[in-house]
C-alpha positions in Angstrom: 0.0 0.0 0.0 1.4 3.4 -1.0 1.5 5.8 1.9 2.9 8.9 0.2 5.0 10.3 -2.6 8.7 10.8 -2.2 11.4 12.8 -4.0 14.7 11.3 -2.8 17.5 13.9 -2.2 21.0 12.3 -2.3 23.1 14.9 -4.1 26.6 13.6 -4.9 26.2 10.5 -2.7 24.0 8.1 -4.8 27.1 6.4 -6.1 28.6 5.9 -2.7 28.0 3.7 0.3 26.5 6.8 2.0 23.6 6.6 -0.4 22.3 3.4 1.0 19.0 4.8 2.2 18.4 6.1 -1.3 19.4 2.8 -2.8 16.8 1.0 -0.6 14.1 3.4 -1.6 14.8 3.0 -5.3 15.1 -0.8 -5.1 12.5 -1.9 -2.5 10.0 0.6 -1.2 6.4 -0.2 -1.5 5.4 2.4 1.1 6.2 5.4 -1.1 5.8 6.3 -4.7 9.3 7.5 -5.6 8.8 10.2 -8.3 12.5 11.1 -8.7 15.9 11.4 -7.2 18.2 14.4 -6.9 21.9 13.8 -7.6 23.7 16.4 -9.8 26.5 13.8 -10.7 24.0 11.5 -12.5 21.4 13.9 -14.0 19.2 12.3 -16.6 19.9 8.7 -15.7 17.3 6.2 -14.6 18.1 5.4 -10.9 17.4 1.6 -11.4 19.6 1.4 -14.4 22.4 3.1 -12.5 22.1 0.7 -9.5 21.2 -2.6 -11.0 21.0 -2.3 -14.8 17.2 -2.6 -14.7 15.0 0.4 -15.5 12.9 1.7 -12.5 11.3 4.7 -14.2 12.8 6.9 -11.5 14.6 9.8 -13.1 17.7 11.4 -11.6 17.4 15.2 -11.5 20.1 17.8 -11.2 18.4 19.8 -8.4 15.2 20.1 -6.5 13.9 22.9 -8.7 14.2 20.8 -11.9 12.6 17.8 -10.1 9.5 19.7 -9.1 9.0 21.7 -12.3 
């Protein structure tokens, strides 16, 4: 059951071990509808493709402004 909508902020940490909460939200969450992820180092990529080579439909945005526009 979806309990809310989430925009994950993980700027410059998505490709590190410090991004593990963001990794879990992209890979496993059923509680939230993840509508995007913010990380300026990986702008334009699909978060699932970046992590696991499988598309998730979660786009990586450069900043919060571009994600909410």
